[in-house]
C-alpha positions in Angstrom: -9.2 -31.3 62.7 -9.8 -34.8 64.1 -7.2 -36.1 66.5 -4.4 -38.2 64.8 -4.5 -42.0 65.5 -1.3 -43.9 65.1 -1.7 -47.5 63.9 1.4 -49.4 64.8 2.0 -52.8 63.0 5.0 -54.9 64.0 5.7 -57.4 61.3 7.9 -60.6 61.3 7.5 -63.2 58.6 3.9 -62.0 58.0 4.0 -62.1 54.2 0.8 -64.3 53.8 -1.4 -62.0 55.9 0.1 -58.5 56.0 -1.7 -57.2 52.9 -5.1 -58.1 54.4 -4.1 -56.5 57.7 -3.0 -53.3 55.9 -6.3 -53.2 54.0 -8.2 -53.3 57.3 -6.1 -50.4 58.6 -6.5 -48.3 55.4 -10.3 -49.0 55.5 -10.8 -47.1 58.8 -13.5 -44.5 58.5 -11.7 -42.2 61.0 -10.4 -39.4 58.9 -7.0 -38.8 60.4 -4.6 -41.8 60.8 -1.0 -42.7 60.2 -0.1 -46.3 59.6 3.4 -47.4 60.6 4.7 -50.9 59.7 8.0 -52.0 61.3 9.5 -55.0 59.5 11.4 -56.9 62.2 14.1 -58.6 60.1 11.6 -60.8 58.3 13.1 -63.6 56.1 10.1 -63.7 53.7 8.3 -61.2 51.5 7.0 -59.1 54.4 9.1 -56.0 53.6 8.3 -56.1 49.9 4.5 -56.5 50.7 4.7 -53.5 53.1 6.5 -51.4 50.5 3.7 -52.0 48.0 1.5 -49.9 50.3 3.8 -46.9 50.6 2.1 -45.2 47.6 -1.1 -45.3 49.8 0.5 -43.5 52.6 1.8 -46.3 54.8 5.1 -45.6 56.4 7.5 -48.6 56.3 10.5 -49.0 58.6 13.0 -51.8 58.3 15.1 -53.0 61.2 17.1 -56.1 62.2 15.2 -58.7 64.2 14.8 -57.4 67.7 11.5 -59.1 68.8 7.9 -58.0 69.0 8.1 -55.8 72.1 11.2 -53.9 70.8 9.4 -53.4 67.5 6.3 -52.0 69.2 8.5 -49.6 71.2 10.1 -48.5 68.0 6.7 -47.8 66.6 5.8 -45.8 69.7 8.9 -43.6 69.3 7.9 -42.9 65.7 4.2 -42.4 66.4 2.9 -38.8 66.3 -0.7 -39.6 67.2 -3.0 -38.5 70.0 -4.2 -42.1 70.2 -2.4 -45.5 69.7 -3.9 -48.5 68.0 -1.6 -51.6 68.1 -2.4 -54.1 65.3 -0.5 -57.3 64.8 0.5 -58.1 61.2 -1.9 -61.1 60.9 -4.9 -59.6 62.7 -7.8 -57.3 61.5 -10.0 -54.5 62.7 -13.4 -53.6 61.5 -13.7 -50.4 59.4 -15.5 -48.4 62.0 -13.5 -49.6 65.0 -11.3 -46.6 65.5 -14.0 -44.0 64.8 -16.4 -45.6 67.2 -13.9 -45.8 70.0 -12.6 -42.3 69.4 -16.1 -41.0 69.6 -16.8 -42.9 72.8 -13.7 -41.6 74.5 -14.7 -38.0 73.6 -17.6 -38.5 76.0 -15.7 -40.1 78.8 -13.3 -38.7 81.5 -9.8 -37.9 80.3 -7.4 -40.9 80.6 -10.1 -43.5 79.8 -9.1 -46.3 77.4 -11.4 -48.1 75.0 -11.9 -51.8 74.1 -14.2 -53.7 71.8 -15.4 -57.2 71.1 -12.8 -59.6 69.7 -13.1 -63.0 68.1 -10.8 -65.8 66.9 -10.6 -66.9 63.3 -8.5 -69.1 61.0 -8.6 -67.9 57.4 -12.0 -66.2 57.1 -12.9 -63.4 59.6 -16.6 -64.0 58.9 -16.2 -67.2 60.9 -14.7 -65.4 64.0 -16.0 -66.7 67.3 -16.7 -63.9 69.8 -16.8 -66.1 73.0 -14.9 -64.2 75.7 -17.8 -61.9 76.5 -17.0 -61.6 80.2 -14.8 -58.7 79.2 -17.3 -57.1 76.9 -18.3 -54.3 79.3 -16.9 -51.3 81.1 -14.4 -51.9 83.8 -12.4 -50.1 86.5 -8.8 -51.1 86.1 -8.5 -53.3 89.1 -11.8 -55.0 88.4 -10.6 -56.1 85.0 -7.3 -57.5 86.4 -9.1 -59.4 89.1 -11.5 -60.9 86.6 -8.5 -61.9 84.4 -6.8 -63.6 87.3 -10.0 -65.4 88.5 -11.3 -66.6 85.1 -8.5 -66.3 82.6 -10.6 -63.8 80.5 -8.5 -61.6 78.3 -8.8 -58.7 75.9 -7.1 -59.2 72.5 -4.3 -56.5 72.0 -5.8 -54.9 68.9 -9.1 -54.5 70.7 -7.6 -51.7 72.8 -7.5 -48.1 71.8 -5.3 -46.0 74.0 -4.8 -42.2 74.5 -1.1 -41.4 74.0 -0.9 -39.7 77.4 -2.0 -43.0 79.0 0.6 -45.0 77.0 3.3 -42.5 78.1 2.3 -43.0 81.8 2.3 -46.8 81.4 5.8 -46.8 79.9 7.3 -49.0 77.1 6.7 -52.6 76.3 9.0 -54.9 78.4 11.6 -56.1 75.8 12.7 -59.0 78.1 9.3 -60.7 77.6 8.0 -62.8 74.7 5.0 -64.9 75.8 2.4 -62.7 77.5 4.2 -59.5 76.8 0.8 -58.0 75.9 -0.8 -59.1 79.2 2.0 -57.4 81.2 1.9 -54.2 79.0 -1.8 -53.7 79.1 -1.9 -54.4 82.8 0.2 -51.2 83.2 -1.9 -49.4 80.6 -5.0 -50.2 82.6 -3.5 -49.1 85.9 -2.3 -45.9 84.3 -5.9 -45.2 83.0 -9.1 -43.9 84.5 -10.8 -47.1 83.4 -11.9 -49.1 80.4 -14.9 -48.1 78.2 -16.4 -50.9 76.1 -17.5 -49.9 72.6 -20.1 -52.4 71.3 -19.9 -51.9 67.6 -16.2 -52.2 66.8 -14.6 -55.6 66.2 -11.0 -57.0 66.5 -10.2 -60.2 64.7 -7.5 -62.5 66.1 -6.0 -64.9 63.6 -5.3 -68.0 65.8 -3.5 -71.3 65.4 -0.6 -70.1 63.3 2.5 -72.3 63.5 5.4 -70.3 65.1 3.2 -67.5 66.6 4.2 -66.2 70.0 1.0 -67.4 71.5 1.8 -70.9 70.4 5.2 -71.0 72.1 5.6 -73.6 74.8 9.4 -73.9 75.1 11.4 -73.1 78.2 12.1 -69.5 77.3 8.4 -68.9 76.6 7.4 -70.5 79.9 9.9 -68.4 81.8 8.6 -65.3 80.0 5.0 -66.1 81.0 6.1 -66.7 84.6 8.0 -63.4 84.7 5.0 -61.5 83.2 2.8 -62.9 86.0 5.3 -61.8 88.6 5.1 -58.3 87.2 1.3 -58.3 86.9 0.6 -59.6 90.4 3.2 -57.2 91.9 1.4 -54.3 90.2 -2.0 -55.6 91.2 -1.1 -56.0 94.9 0.8 -52.7 95.0 -2.3 -51.0 93.9 -4.6 -52.8 96.3 -3.6 -55.5 98.8 -7.0 -57.1 99.6 -8.6 -60.6 99.8 -9.9 -60.2 96.2 -6.5 -59.2 94.7 -4.6 -61.8 96.7 -7.1 -64.5 95.4 -6.6 -63.2 91.9 -2.8 -63.3 92.3 -3.0 -66.9 93.5 -5.2 -67.8 90.5 -2.8 -66.2 88.0 -0.1 -68.6 89.3 -2.4 -71.6 89.7 -3.4 -71.2 86.0 0.2 -71.1 85.1 0.6 -74.5 86.8 -2.4 -75.8 85.0 -1.1 -74.6 81.6 2.5 -75.8 81.9 2.7 -78.6 84.5 5.1 -80.4 85.0 7.9 -78.3 83.5 10.0 -76.3 84.2 10.1 -78.0 87.6 11.8 -75.0 89.3 9.0 -72.6 88.1 6.3 -75.1 89.1 7.7 -75.0 92.7 7.9 -71.2 92.7 4.4 -70.9 91.3 3.0 -73.3 94.0 4.8 -71.3 96.6 3.2 -68.1 95.4 -0.2 -69.7 95.4 0.3 -70.6 99.0 1.7 -67.2 100.0 -1.3 -65.4 98.5 -3.7 -67.6 100.5 -4.6 -70.3 98.1 -6.4 -70.5 94.7 -10.0 -71.0 94.0 -9.1 -73.0 90.9 -9.3 -76.8 91.5 -8.2 -78.4 88.3 -7.5 -77.3 84.7 -10.2 -77.2 82.0 -10.3 -80.5 80.1 -12.5 -82.4 77.7 -14.8 -85.3 78.9 -12.4 -88.1 78.0 -9.4 -86.4 79.7 -11.6 -85.6 82.7 -12.6 -89.3 83.0 -8.9 -90.3 83.0 -8.1 -87.5 85.5 -10.7 -88.9 87.9 -8.8 -92.2 87.8 -5.2 -91.0 87.8 -5.4 -87.4 89.0 -4.9 -84.5 86.6 -1.2 -84.1 87.4 -0.4 -87.7 86.4 -2.4 -87.2 83.2 -0.4 -84.0 82.4 2.8 -85.9 83.1 1.9 -88.6 80.6 1.0 -85.9 78.0 4.3 -84.2 78.6 6.2 -87.5 78.3 4.5 -88.3 74.9 4.9 -84.8 73.5 8.6 -84.9 74.2 9.1 -88.0 72.1 
């Protein structure tokens, strides 16, 4: 019998998208899956939508609102699979994604994890843009984390396909984190693995631009979560290998944080700058910006432009 794959779907106020997500999970060509939806105290019709799929074998769990990481940990405790597929309640995976990745890992050393191409879309997955192709290849764990630090390249969470033994070694999701909880978690998964195998035919579709989504959060708590996640990532990176390349990558993680959030919170800006200096300096000179903003930044300096943007967005 084929190994069991557990598809874990945390769901909070996902009523408009959950049915499409569940259809993509049910459409998998891999013959042995369990689908677990954990409703995280939703205030819309998420629970009712999920329960409509129980007759098709979907397991539905209802809990008070605990947050995304706690919900994924609940799913991990319930999961019986040999492999774990995380799938957010507004995202999609292509029908052959799991089958292709499971077949690939059967040919690779034990402890290897798999990934696939991912793209952003709004309403129609056919319009997805697959642009982050720097990560569309095989990686040793540290090489991926160094590239992520240096360039900001990322792998979308539902792109990953993880043997349960690797997930167990990595440990649970950090429930103190909100923004970038996935970056910190998959850092540990990578370091607990034998490496990442890229499967070229599967697809993960990341629904972007939703109001209220975790990735859109920019408040103080979210910014502090992002900072803490970077502390944990860079600590794990340097504990594994303390070298010029990992120190440069660690500096770049924090320099990008400054670029993303300057000028607030001021205390974290100071701490991030101190870490950049302690790691030997960053190779990143200025944040990415469009041509008009770049022209203004040449006159005023990018920090002053960011201060003005921060001032106007607070009004």
